[in-house]
Structures are given as C-alpha cells and as structure tokens.
C-alpha positions as CSV (number, residue, x, y, z in Angstrom):
1,M,13.1,-44.4,-25.0
2,T,16.5,-42.6,-24.3
3,W,19.7,-42.0,-26.6
4,I,22.9,-40.2,-26.3
5,R,23.7,-37.1,-28.2
6,R,27.1,-36.2,-29.2
7,M,28.1,-32.7,-29.6
8,E,31.4,-31.5,-31.1
9,K,33.0,-28.4,-29.7
10,G,36.6,-27.7,-30.5
11,N,38.5,-30.8,-30.3
12,K,36.3,-32.7,-27.9
13,V,33.0,-34.5,-28.2
14,Y,30.6,-34.1,-25.2
15,L,27.9,-36.7,-24.5
16,C,24.6,-36.2,-23.1
17,E,21.7,-38.5,-22.3
18,Y,18.2,-37.4,-23.6
19,R,14.8,-39.2,-23.5
20,S,11.5,-38.6,-25.5
21,V,8.5,-37.5,-23.6
22,R,5.0,-37.4,-25.0
23,E,2.7,-34.5,-24.5
24,G,-0.8,-35.1,-26.0
25,K,-0.1,-35.7,-29.8
26,K,3.6,-34.2,-29.5
27,V,6.8,-35.6,-28.5
28,R,9.7,-33.5,-27.2
29,S,13.0,-34.2,-26.2
30,E,14.0,-33.8,-22.4
31,F,17.5,-33.6,-21.1
32,V,18.2,-36.6,-18.7
33,R,21.9,-36.0,-17.5
34,Y,25.5,-35.0,-18.7
35,L,28.0,-38.0,-19.3
36,G,31.0,-36.2,-19.8
37,V,33.7,-36.1,-22.6
38,E,33.8,-38.9,-25.1
39,S,36.6,-41.5,-24.2
40,D,36.5,-40.2,-20.5
41,Q,34.0,-42.8,-19.4
42,E,34.0,-46.5,-19.5
43,K,31.5,-48.7,-21.3
44,V,29.9,-45.5,-22.7
45,P,27.9,-46.6,-25.8
46,L,28.5,-44.8,-28.9
47,P,25.6,-43.3,-30.6
48,K,24.6,-44.3,-34.2
49,K,24.2,-40.8,-35.3
50,T,27.2,-38.9,-36.6
51,V,28.7,-36.1,-34.6
52,M,26.6,-32.9,-35.1
53,A,28.4,-29.6,-35.7
54,W,27.3,-27.1,-33.0
55,K,26.7,-23.6,-34.5
56,P,26.6,-20.6,-32.2
57,P,23.0,-18.9,-32.2
58,D,22.5,-15.9,-34.3
59,R,20.9,-13.8,-31.8
60,S,18.8,-14.1,-28.5
61,V,15.3,-12.4,-28.3
62,R,13.2,-11.1,-25.4
63,A,11.0,-13.7,-24.1
64,G,10.3,-13.7,-20.4
65,D,7.9,-10.9,-19.9
66,V,6.3,-11.0,-23.3
67,T,5.6,-14.7,-23.1
68,V,4.0,-14.2,-19.8
69,L,1.7,-11.2,-20.9
70,W,0.8,-13.1,-24.2
71,S,-0.4,-16.2,-22.1
72,I,-2.4,-13.9,-19.9
73,A,-4.0,-12.1,-22.9
74,S,-4.8,-15.5,-24.3
75,Q,-6.5,-16.6,-21.3
76,M,-8.6,-13.5,-21.4
77,H,-9.5,-14.2,-25.1
78,M,-8.3,-10.8,-25.9
79,V,-7.4,-11.5,-29.6
80,D,-10.6,-13.5,-30.3
81,T,-12.9,-11.0,-28.6
82,I,-11.5,-7.9,-30.6
83,D,-11.6,-9.9,-34.0
84,R,-15.2,-11.1,-33.3
85,I,-16.5,-7.7,-32.7
86,C,-14.5,-6.2,-35.6
87,G,-16.2,-8.9,-37.8
88,L,-12.9,-10.5,-38.7
89,K,-12.9,-13.7,-36.6
90,G,-12.5,-16.7,-38.7
91,R,-11.1,-15.0,-41.7
92,R,-7.7,-16.2,-43.1
93,K,-5.8,-13.2,-41.9
94,A,-2.6,-14.0,-39.8
95,N,-2.2,-10.4,-38.7
96,S,-5.7,-9.6,-37.6
97,P,-6.6,-6.3,-35.6
98,G,-6.9,-8.3,-32.3
99,K,-3.5,-9.7,-32.7
100,L,-1.9,-6.5,-33.5
101,L,-3.6,-4.5,-30.9
102,T,-2.8,-7.1,-28.2
103,L,0.8,-6.9,-29.1
104,W,0.8,-3.2,-29.1
105,A,-0.9,-3.4,-25.5
106,I,2.0,-5.7,-24.4
107,N,4.4,-3.2,-25.8
108,R,2.9,-0.4,-23.9
109,V,2.9,-2.4,-20.7
110,L,6.8,-3.1,-21.1
111,D,8.4,-0.4,-23.2
112,P,5.9,2.4,-24.1
113,E,8.7,4.8,-25.1
114,S,9.5,2.4,-28.1
115,A,6.0,3.0,-29.7
116,T,7.3,4.9,-32.5
117,Q,9.6,1.6,-33.5
118,L,6.9,-0.8,-32.6
119,E,7.7,-3.2,-35.4
120,E,11.4,-3.4,-34.6
121,W,10.7,-3.8,-30.9
122,I,8.2,-6.8,-31.7
123,D,10.8,-8.3,-34.0
124,G,13.4,-8.3,-31.0
125,T,10.9,-10.6,-29.0
126,S,9.5,-14.0,-29.1
127,L,6.1,-12.5,-29.9
128,P,6.2,-13.1,-33.7
129,E,6.7,-17.0,-33.0
130,I,4.4,-17.5,-30.0
131,S,1.6,-15.3,-31.7
132,Q,2.1,-16.8,-35.0
133,L,2.6,-13.2,-36.7
134,S,3.0,-13.3,-40.3
135,S,6.1,-11.1,-41.3
136,K,4.0,-9.7,-44.2
137,G,2.3,-6.4,-43.4
138,V,3.7,-5.7,-40.1
139,D,4.4,-2.2,-40.4
140,R,3.2,1.2,-39.2
141,D,0.4,1.3,-41.7
142,A,-0.8,-2.1,-40.6
143,F,-1.0,-1.0,-36.7
144,F,-2.9,2.2,-37.8
145,A,-5.3,0.0,-40.0
146,A,-5.8,-2.1,-36.8
147,L,-6.8,1.1,-34.8
148,D,-9.3,2.0,-37.6
149,C,-11.0,-1.5,-37.2
150,I,-12.2,-0.6,-33.7
151,C,-12.9,3.0,-34.2
152,Y,-13.4,4.8,-37.4
153,Q,-15.5,7.4,-39.2
154,D,-18.3,6.2,-41.3
155,P,-17.7,7.8,-44.9
156,E,-21.4,7.9,-45.6
157,S,-22.8,9.3,-42.3
158,G,-19.8,11.1,-41.2
159,R,-20.5,9.5,-37.6
160,I,-17.8,8.0,-35.4
161,V,-18.2,4.2,-35.3
162,D,-16.7,3.0,-31.8
163,K,-16.4,-0.7,-31.2
164,T,-14.4,-0.2,-28.1
165,K,-17.6,-0.2,-25.8
166,A,-18.8,-3.6,-27.1
167,I,-15.3,-4.9,-26.5
168,D,-15.0,-3.5,-23.0
169,E,-18.2,-5.2,-22.3
170,S,-17.2,-8.6,-23.7
171,L,-13.8,-8.5,-22.1
172,Y,-15.2,-7.8,-18.7
173,A,-17.9,-10.4,-19.2
174,I,-15.3,-13.0,-20.0
175,W,-13.1,-12.0,-17.1
176,R,-15.9,-12.0,-14.7
177,N,-17.2,-15.5,-15.8
178,Q,-13.5,-16.8,-15.2
179,N,-13.2,-14.8,-11.8
180,P,-16.6,-14.4,-10.4
181,I,-17.5,-12.4,-7.4
182,P,-17.9,-14.4,-4.2
183,K,-21.6,-15.4,-3.5
184,D,-21.9,-13.3,-0.4
185,E,-20.5,-10.2,-2.2
186,S,-21.7,-7.8,-4.9
187,E,-19.8,-5.7,-7.5
188,F,-18.1,-2.7,-5.9
189,L,-17.3,-0.2,-8.6
190,A,-15.2,3.2,-8.4
191,Y,-15.5,6.0,-10.9
192,D,-13.2,8.9,-11.6
193,M,-11.8,11.1,-14.3
194,T,-8.5,12.3,-15.5
195,S,-7.1,14.9,-17.9
196,M,-4.7,14.4,-20.7
197,I,-3.1,16.8,-22.9
198,T,-2.7,16.6,-26.7
199,Y,-0.7,18.2,-29.4
200,G,-3.4,18.2,-31.9
201,S,-6.0,21.0,-32.3
202,T,-8.1,19.6,-34.9
203,C,-9.6,16.8,-32.8
204,P,-13.3,17.8,-31.7
205,L,-12.4,16.4,-28.2
206,A,-9.4,18.7,-27.7
207,E,-10.5,21.7,-25.6
208,K,-9.0,23.7,-22.7
209,G,-10.2,22.7,-19.3
210,H,-9.4,22.2,-15.6
211,N,-6.6,20.1,-14.7
212,A,-4.6,19.3,-11.5
213,E,-1.3,20.0,-13.3
214,N,-2.5,23.4,-14.6
215,W,-1.6,22.6,-18.2
216,R,-2.3,25.4,-20.7
217,Q,-2.5,23.1,-23.5
218,Q,-5.5,21.6,-24.9
219,Q,-6.8,18.4,-23.4
220,F,-9.5,15.8,-23.4
221,N,-10.6,13.6,-20.4
222,L,-10.6,10.0,-19.7
223,S,-13.1,8.3,-17.2
224,L,-12.9,4.8,-15.8
225,L,-15.3,2.5,-14.0
226,V,-13.1,-0.1,-12.2
227,S,-13.9,-3.0,-10.0
228,K,-12.6,-3.0,-6.3
229,Y,-12.7,-6.8,-6.2
230,D,-9.9,-7.2,-8.7
231,N,-9.2,-3.8,-10.2
232,Q,-10.3,-4.8,-13.6
233,P,-11.9,-2.1,-15.6
234,L,-15.5,-2.5,-16.8
235,A,-15.5,0.5,-19.3
236,H,-13.7,3.6,-20.3
237,M,-15.1,6.8,-21.6
238,I,-13.6,9.8,-23.4
239,H,-14.9,13.4,-22.9
240,P,-14.1,16.7,-24.5
241,G,-11.5,18.5,-22.3
242,N,-13.7,21.2,-21.0
243,H,-16.3,18.8,-19.6
244,T,-16.3,19.0,-15.8
245,S,-16.3,15.9,-13.4
246,M,-19.9,16.4,-12.7
247,T,-20.9,16.5,-16.4
248,T,-19.2,13.2,-17.3
249,M,-21.3,11.5,-14.8
250,Q,-24.3,11.9,-17.3
251,H,-22.2,9.5,-19.5
252,V,-21.7,6.9,-16.6
253,I,-25.4,6.3,-16.1
254,P,-26.2,4.8,-19.5
255,R,-23.0,2.8,-19.5
256,L,-23.9,1.1,-16.2
257,S,-27.1,0.0,-17.9
258,D,-25.0,-2.1,-20.4
259,F,-23.8,-4.5,-17.8
260,S,-25.7,-7.0,-16.1
261,I,-24.9,-6.3,-12.3
262,Q,-27.3,-7.0,-9.6
263,N,-27.3,-5.1,-6.3
264,G,-24.0,-3.3,-7.2
265,T,-22.4,-0.4,-5.3
266,I,-20.7,2.6,-7.1
267,I,-18.4,5.0,-5.3
268,W,-17.0,8.5,-6.6
269,D,-15.3,11.4,-5.5
270,R,-17.2,14.7,-4.2
271,G,-16.4,16.5,-7.5
272,N,-18.8,14.3,-9.4
273,T,-21.7,14.4,-7.1
274,S,-25.0,16.3,-7.9
275,N,-28.8,15.9,-7.0
276,K,-29.6,14.4,-10.4
277,T,-26.9,11.8,-10.4
278,V,-27.5,10.5,-6.8
279,N,-31.5,10.4,-7.4
280,T,-31.0,8.8,-10.8
281,L,-28.6,5.9,-9.8
282,E,-30.9,5.2,-6.7
283,N,-33.8,4.9,-8.9
284,M,-31.8,2.3,-11.2
285,G,-31.3,0.3,-8.1
286,W,-27.7,1.1,-7.5
287,K,-26.3,1.6,-4.0
288,I,-24.1,4.8,-3.6
289,I,-21.2,5.9,-1.6
290,C,-20.0,9.5,-2.5
291,G,-18.4,12.5,-1.2
292,V,-20.6,15.6,-1.1
293,P,-19.1,19.0,-2.1
294,K,-19.0,21.8,0.5
295,I,-20.4,24.3,-1.9
296,S,-24.1,24.0,-1.1
297,D,-25.8,25.8,1.8
298,E,-27.3,22.5,3.0
299,A,-23.8,20.6,2.9
300,K,-22.2,23.7,4.8
301,K,-25.1,23.6,7.3
302,I,-24.6,19.9,8.0
303,I,-20.9,20.0,8.4
304,A,-20.9,23.2,10.5
305,S,-23.4,22.0,12.9
306,T,-22.0,18.5,13.5
307,E,-19.7,18.2,16.4
308,I,-17.8,14.9,16.4
309,P,-16.8,13.5,19.6
310,E,-13.0,12.5,19.6
311,N,-13.3,9.4,21.7
312,P,-12.6,5.7,20.8
313,D,-16.2,5.0,19.9
314,F,-16.2,7.3,16.8
315,L,-12.4,6.6,15.7
316,V,-11.8,5.4,12.1
317,P,-8.6,3.3,12.1
318,S,-6.3,4.6,9.3
319,K,-2.7,4.2,8.5
320,N,-1.8,6.9,5.9
321,T,-4.6,9.6,6.3
322,G,-4.3,10.9,9.7
323,E,-6.4,10.6,12.9
324,L,-10.1,10.4,11.7
325,Y,-13.4,10.5,13.7
326,A,-16.7,10.0,12.2
327,C,-20.5,10.0,13.1
328,K,-23.9,9.6,11.3
329,I,-26.2,12.6,11.0
330,K,-29.9,12.5,9.6
331,A,-30.4,15.7,7.7
332,E,-31.9,17.2,4.6
333,L,-29.8,16.6,1.5
334,Y,-30.9,16.7,-2.2
335,G,-34.6,17.4,-1.5
336,Q,-35.3,14.7,1.1
337,M,-34.0,13.5,4.7
338,R,-31.0,11.3,4.3
339,E,-28.5,9.5,6.6
340,T,-25.3,11.3,6.0
341,V,-21.9,10.6,7.6
342,V,-19.5,13.6,8.8
343,Y,-15.9,12.7,9.3
344,R,-13.0,15.0,10.7
345,N,-9.5,14.5,9.8
346,V,-7.8,15.8,13.1
347,T,-4.4,16.1,11.4
348,K,-5.8,18.2,8.5
349,A,-7.8,20.4,10.9
350,T,-4.8,21.1,13.0
351,K,-2.7,22.1,9.9
352,S,-5.7,24.2,8.6
353,L,-5.9,26.0,12.0
354,I,-2.3,26.8,12.2
355,R,-2.0,28.0,8.5
356,R,-4.9,30.3,9.0
357,N,-3.8,31.6,12.4
358,K,-0.2,32.4,11.1
359,A,-1.7,34.1,8.1
360,I,-4.2,36.4,10.1
361,F,-1.4,37.2,12.5
362,E,1.2,38.2,9.6
363,I,-1.5,40.1,7.6
364,S,-2.5,42.1,10.7
365,Q,1.0,43.1,11.2
366,E,1.3,44.3,7.6
367,L,-2.0,46.2,7.9
368,T,-0.9,48.0,10.9
369,H,2.3,48.9,9.4
370,L,0.5,50.1,6.3
371,K,-1.9,52.2,8.2
372,S,1.1,53.9,10.1
373,E,2.7,54.8,7.0
374,L,0.0,55.5,4.3
375,N,2.4,56.9,1.6
376,F,-0.2,56.9,-1.2
377,N,-1.4,59.5,-3.5
378,S,-4.8,58.1,-4.0
379,Q,-7.3,55.9,-2.2
380,Q,-7.3,53.5,-5.3
381,N,-3.5,52.8,-4.9
382,L,-4.1,52.2,-1.2
383,K,-6.9,49.6,-2.0
384,L,-4.5,47.9,-4.4
385,A,-1.7,47.6,-1.6
386,V,-4.3,46.3,0.8
387,K,-5.6,43.7,-1.7
388,G,-1.9,42.6,-2.2
389,I,-1.7,41.9,1.5
390,L,-4.9,40.1,2.1
391,N,-3.9,37.8,-0.9
392,G,-6.7,35.2,-0.7
393,W,-7.5,35.8,3.1
394,K,-10.0,38.8,2.5
395,R,-12.9,36.9,4.2
396,F,-11.2,37.0,7.5
397,F,-10.8,40.8,7.5
398,I,-13.3,43.8,7.6
399,I,-11.7,46.6,5.6
400,E,-13.5,50.1,5.6
401,Y,-12.6,53.2,3.5
402,P,-13.9,56.9,3.9
403,E,-16.7,57.5,1.5
404,D,-14.8,60.6,0.3
405,E,-12.2,59.0,-2.2
406,R,-10.0,62.0,-1.6
407,I,-9.2,60.7,1.9
408,V,-6.4,58.1,1.7
409,D,-7.2,56.2,4.8
410,F,-8.8,52.9,6.0
411,T,-9.7,51.0,9.1
412,W,-9.5,47.2,9.6
413,S,-10.6,44.5,12.1
414,V,-10.5,40.8,12.1
415,N,-13.8,39.2,11.1
416,E,-14.3,36.9,14.2
417,K,-17.5,35.4,12.7
418,K,-15.8,34.1,9.5
419,I,-13.0,32.7,11.7
420,E,-15.4,30.8,13.8
421,E,-17.2,29.4,10.7
422,A,-14.0,28.2,9.3
423,K,-13.1,26.5,12.6
424,S,-16.4,24.7,12.3
425,M,-15.5,23.5,8.7
426,D,-11.7,22.7,9.5
427,G,-10.9,19.2,8.4
428,K,-14.5,18.1,8.0
429,F,-16.0,16.2,5.1
430,L,-19.5,15.1,4.1
431,L,-20.3,11.6,2.8
432,Y,-23.5,10.0,1.7
433,S,-24.2,6.4,1.5
434,S,-27.6,5.1,0.5
435,D,-27.0,1.9,2.5
436,S,-27.8,2.6,6.0
437,T,-26.6,-0.8,7.2
438,Y,-23.1,0.5,7.1
439,S,-21.6,2.1,10.1
440,S,-20.1,5.6,9.9
441,Q,-16.6,3.9,10.2
442,E,-17.3,1.6,7.3
443,V,-18.5,4.4,5.0
444,V,-15.3,6.4,5.6
445,R,-13.2,3.3,5.1
446,M,-14.8,2.4,1.9
447,Y,-14.7,5.9,0.6
448,L,-11.1,6.5,1.2
449,E,-10.2,3.0,-0.2
450,K,-11.5,4.4,-3.5
451,D,-7.9,5.4,-4.3
452,F,-7.4,2.2,-6.0
453,I,-8.8,3.9,-9.2
454,E,-6.3,6.8,-8.8
455,K,-3.6,4.1,-8.9
456,A,-5.3,2.9,-12.2
457,F,-4.8,6.4,-13.7
458,R,-1.2,6.8,-12.6
459,T,-0.6,3.2,-14.1
460,I,-2.2,4.3,-17.5
461,K,-0.7,7.6,-17.6
462,T,2.8,6.7,-16.5
463,D,3.6,2.8,-17.0
464,E,1.7,3.1,-20.5
465,D,3.1,6.5,-21.2
466,L,-0.4,7.9,-22.1
467,K,0.5,11.6,-22.4
468,P,0.7,13.5,-24.5
469,I,-1.5,12.1,-27.1
470,R,-0.1,12.7,-30.7
471,H,-3.0,11.5,-32.6
472,R,-5.2,14.2,-34.2
473,L,-8.3,12.3,-35.5
474,E,-11.0,11.7,-32.9
475,S,-11.3,8.0,-33.8
476,R,-7.6,7.4,-33.7
477,V,-7.6,9.3,-30.2
478,K,-10.2,6.9,-28.8
479,A,-8.6,3.9,-30.5
480,I,-5.1,4.5,-29.0
481,I,-6.7,5.1,-25.6
482,F,-8.4,1.8,-25.9
483,V,-4.9,0.3,-26.4
484,C,-3.9,1.8,-23.2
485,T,-6.7,0.3,-21.4
486,L,-5.9,-3.1,-22.8
487,A,-2.3,-2.7,-21.3
488,Y,-4.0,-1.9,-17.9
489,R,-6.2,-5.0,-18.1
490,L,-3.0,-7.1,-18.7
491,L,-1.3,-5.6,-15.7
492,S,-4.3,-5.9,-13.5
493,A,-4.9,-9.5,-14.5
494,L,-1.2,-10.3,-13.5
495,R,-1.6,-8.4,-10.3
496,W,-4.8,-10.5,-9.6
497,M,-3.0,-13.8,-10.5
498,I,-0.1,-12.9,-8.0
499,N,-2.6,-12.1,-5.3
500,L,-4.6,-15.2,-6.0
501,S,-1.6,-17.6,-5.9
502,N,-1.1,-17.0,-2.2
503,S,2.3,-18.3,-2.7
504,K,5.4,-17.2,-0.8
505,D,7.2,-17.8,-4.1
506,V,5.6,-14.8,-5.8
507,S,4.9,-12.4,-3.0
508,L,6.4,-9.6,-5.0
509,S,4.7,-6.8,-7.0
510,E,4.0,-7.1,-10.6
511,S,6.5,-4.3,-11.6
512,V,9.3,-6.3,-9.9
513,F,8.1,-9.6,-11.3
514,L,8.0,-8.1,-14.8
515,K,11.6,-6.8,-14.3
516,K,12.9,-10.2,-13.5
517,L,11.2,-11.8,-16.6
518,A,12.7,-9.3,-18.8
519,R,16.1,-10.8,-18.1
520,V,14.9,-14.1,-19.7
521,E,15.9,-14.7,-23.4
522,K,15.2,-17.4,-25.9
523,L,18.1,-19.0,-27.9
524,E,17.7,-21.3,-31.0
525,V,20.8,-23.4,-31.6
526,N,21.3,-25.1,-34.9
527,L,22.6,-28.8,-34.4
528,G,22.6,-29.7,-38.0
529,K,19.4,-31.7,-38.6
530,E,17.7,-30.4,-35.4
531,I,17.1,-27.0,-33.9
532,E,17.2,-26.8,-30.1
533,V,15.2,-24.0,-28.2
534,F,16.0,-23.1,-24.8
535,F,15.8,-20.2,-22.4
536,V,18.5,-18.5,-20.3
537,N,18.4,-16.6,-17.1
538,V,15.5,-18.6,-15.8
539,T,16.6,-18.9,-12.3
540,N,15.2,-21.4,-9.8
541,D,13.1,-18.9,-7.9
542,L,11.8,-17.5,-11.2
543,K,10.7,-21.1,-12.2
544,K,8.8,-21.4,-8.8
545,Q,7.3,-17.8,-9.4
546,V,6.0,-18.7,-12.9
547,A,4.9,-22.0,-11.7
548,A,2.8,-20.5,-8.7
549,L,0.9,-18.6,-11.5
550,G,-0.1,-21.9,-13.2
551,M,2.6,-21.5,-16.0
552,A,5.0,-24.1,-15.1
553,D,5.9,-25.0,-18.6
554,L,6.2,-21.7,-20.2
555,F,10.0,-21.7,-20.5
556,A,10.5,-25.5,-21.1
557,G,13.1,-26.2,-23.8
558,R,12.3,-28.1,-26.9
559,L,13.8,-29.8,-30.1
560,F,12.5,-30.1,-33.5
561,S,13.8,-31.3,-36.8
562,V,14.9,-29.2,-39.6
563,E,13.4,-30.5,-42.9
C-alpha cells in the first residue's frame, strides 16, 4: 500500500510517496520517492489527508555510537546476567542494576570524563529510549545503589559480598558459547597486573607499593586474565597496593578452577614466576609459557652458559622487538630437569654493551683525575666522592683504601670478571614452556605476543579513565573497577566483530569507527498526528560498515502515531 504525504513548509506544499512495510507484527512507513512541489506535476493525485503542519524538532540526541554499544551489550546479555546474579531478574523494576551499570559502562567507553554528570550525559543520548529507561530514579544515588548491588558489605558479618566474580564467569560463558574456540585450538590466556592510584586512604586495599610510574600516593593493584583468541577477559582481581606480582599469582590459581577450560595454556611475565606457581599449575593440568627472572643462581647459570648461534636456523622473525635468536636448553630449573628456552635480543645486547663501555670509560677517567687531586681532609669524604662517581656501576670496579683511615688515598682497577659476566648476560632472557612440542622460535613468539594484555590495561586506564580512583569504600572500589571491565568487554567485542566481518567496508579500528558513529544523531519531527524518527549524518560508507557487523537496520527511520 502506498500513499502521498503532503508537507507544508512556508508557502509551498511538498509531496512524497510512502509505502507500508510489515516487519513481523509491526508495520512501519518507508519513503519511496520525492514527487516535488504540489501543482508542479501533472496528474498528481491529491491525498485525502489534510495538510500537516511541520514543526522543527526540539533537539537532536547522540545516537550512533551509543546505539551500537547497547546492541552489543544486548547480544552479550549483559543486563540480564547482572540482574540475575543480583537476584533482581524478573522484578518489575525499570531501572535495574544491570541496566544502570551497562549504561555506565557505555559512558566510560565513549566519554569517561563526564562521569560526574552521568545522568545529564545519558539524557543527551538515545539510550533512555532504546534501553526503556524510566525517568524516575535516574540520579547519582541510583547509580551508587546499583554499585552496591554487585558488591557490598554485609551488615551482620561485616564481610564484603562480591558478586562480580560470578558475573565475570557468566559473561565469559555466554561469550564463549556465542564465539567458541575452534576445535583444533585450546584457550590461550595471558595474565598480568597493573597499579592504580587512589585519593582515599580509608580503603583497606589502599597501600603504598611498587609501580612503573614511581607514584608516591597509595595504590591498589588490578590483575586480569584475558583470552588471546578474542581479547575477552575471563576474570579480574583487585589486590592491596603492596602486593607484588608474584604474590598475586596465588589468587589466580583458584580463579582458574572456576572456569571449565580443558587443555588451556596460560602465559605471564617473568615478574610473576615462582617455583610454587609453576608446579601448582602444572599439577592442575595447565600448560605454561612464562618468563623466568634472572635473580636465581640457577637462572643466571643457564643464561650465562648458553651460547646462541647467530645464524638463520636460530633466528626468531620479529618486526618491532629487534633481531632475536633462540635455542632450547635442557637444564635444572625449579627442582627438576626442564626444557628451557634462552633467547638473545642482539639489538638490546649491543645497546647494553655500548652503554656499559661508555660508563666504564668515563668513570675511569674521573677516578684517575680524583686520584691525582685528592683534596680531601678525611678518608670518609674521599669514599663519598668515589661513591658519587661510581653511581650504580660499582660492581665493575675494584676500589681499595688503606687500612689506616688517617691516610687519604685509594687504588682502583676495572673488575674484568664482572664485565665478562655482564657480557654473557647481555640481551639474554630465559623462558620456560611446559609443552615441549613447541620450537624455541614458537615459544619466544608466543611469549612476546602476550603484550595484548598490556594493551588491555592501557585501554582500561586511559580510554575508560580508570585512574585515579575516587571511591573510598572497598566495596565501591571493587564495583567501579568492575564497571570499567564491562567497558573493556564492550570494546573487545566490537573489535572482535570488526575482525570477524572480514569486510573491506569495515577495515578501520574500533576507535575510529566509534568516532564516525559519534556524528550520528537522532531527530524526532512532529507532523501533527504522527511523529517521524530519523537519523542524520549516516553516510553511505557508515551504512555499509554497520551492515557488515550485522546491524543493517540499526538506523532505519520510523513513523508512529500520536494518540
């Protein structure tokens, strides 16, 4: 069925042909063609309807990026999963914790700096309509109450009731059921930890600890288990700020038991490796690829005694990490004979050699000059001057002072033995893989490819603006970080959908894609007895990109009657 719509604007009446299209139980109007100005065409039938007065829209709202992310969250059953585990699924409550926290996660993906005006930001988007958000009870207290539904302190026992662990497990199970690992592959996980500062000092998790940025403030630590297959997180854990990477591995082992993963492989950095961790995970049936720190005597012995031939048979192809060579060595490690891999980064080794030689040369000149001067009134002041010159390079020099402290003098020489030891360690690293079927090149490549989890931390800490944490209650800290991991799940899912599409129409990154979607706005035009909804700034290439992700009708216009 088709009809002609007459729209009055100014002194003219414009004619357009529309038709009715049935989609399931619903019928929507679809534009067919523009006919022109009334009276300009011959034999144009006049519609039976009266002329509709066109009113300009009151406002436009942000629609493109929020609509896509809400669609992804719906496919992942994010709202239903949170509500079910919180015990609220099925209740007549429009603004459930699952809905509010999912909206919050979308905000953190797109506009994290607006978190203090969360309600206003959501109101300026199409999220209230597509999520069927009730206007009642959408305020700061409602969002904090949603946080308290997933993690809270039990008033009777005083213990923290943390439901985020169960939600993590359910979201991963749903995602993996929708996106299964290929039959000839197994789950390959990466584990790592990062630090985050906090403004609060009352939270039990807040402690001073080690961090790469040398913060002096109190902090706590976030660790992640992430799948290499599609970058989806399995679990996240919060630790006190003074816990080391090796200590946090004790929390990972029981978490792995919560997932029904068969023949899985876990990979982690050298800072997390210990005898106990390696043996425990192997006994649990997990395969391991990990770095081994150079601090133990057995690790130093393996590395120093291994000569790696620099010929094509031992080359590890690499684009960004320098020129690498690797070989397998069977040696005693963690109480038994194991097959290890030693690899050498020739680029790093050369830089270390140049830096060390330059430092030894300059320090030697300074020591020679100091000995020729010796303008000191005590041996103690002389020792302080020598210490300042050595400045971290002490092990490469032999310094001797007279036993009689009244004699202000010293002798020095270069410690050739320590220099040779350093040369034998330059650019070399020790890895352990419990699967002996991998070649040395494969072990090195898989170990270096673990940086995808470091990218996950960068995403969480920058794109979601994770630091600094302003909440002071332990339950709130855990809950807000959970919201940030929800945001990362959405970004990872979008990235996976883009990669899975294999379409030239959507070969761009998820960040660029979201920026293009951010230009799309929704308008509602009042046509008297009807309201037409349409989207602006939807370019043809954007339509193709959205369609390639299986969302072809996401920005289709619609018409509905006003009662």
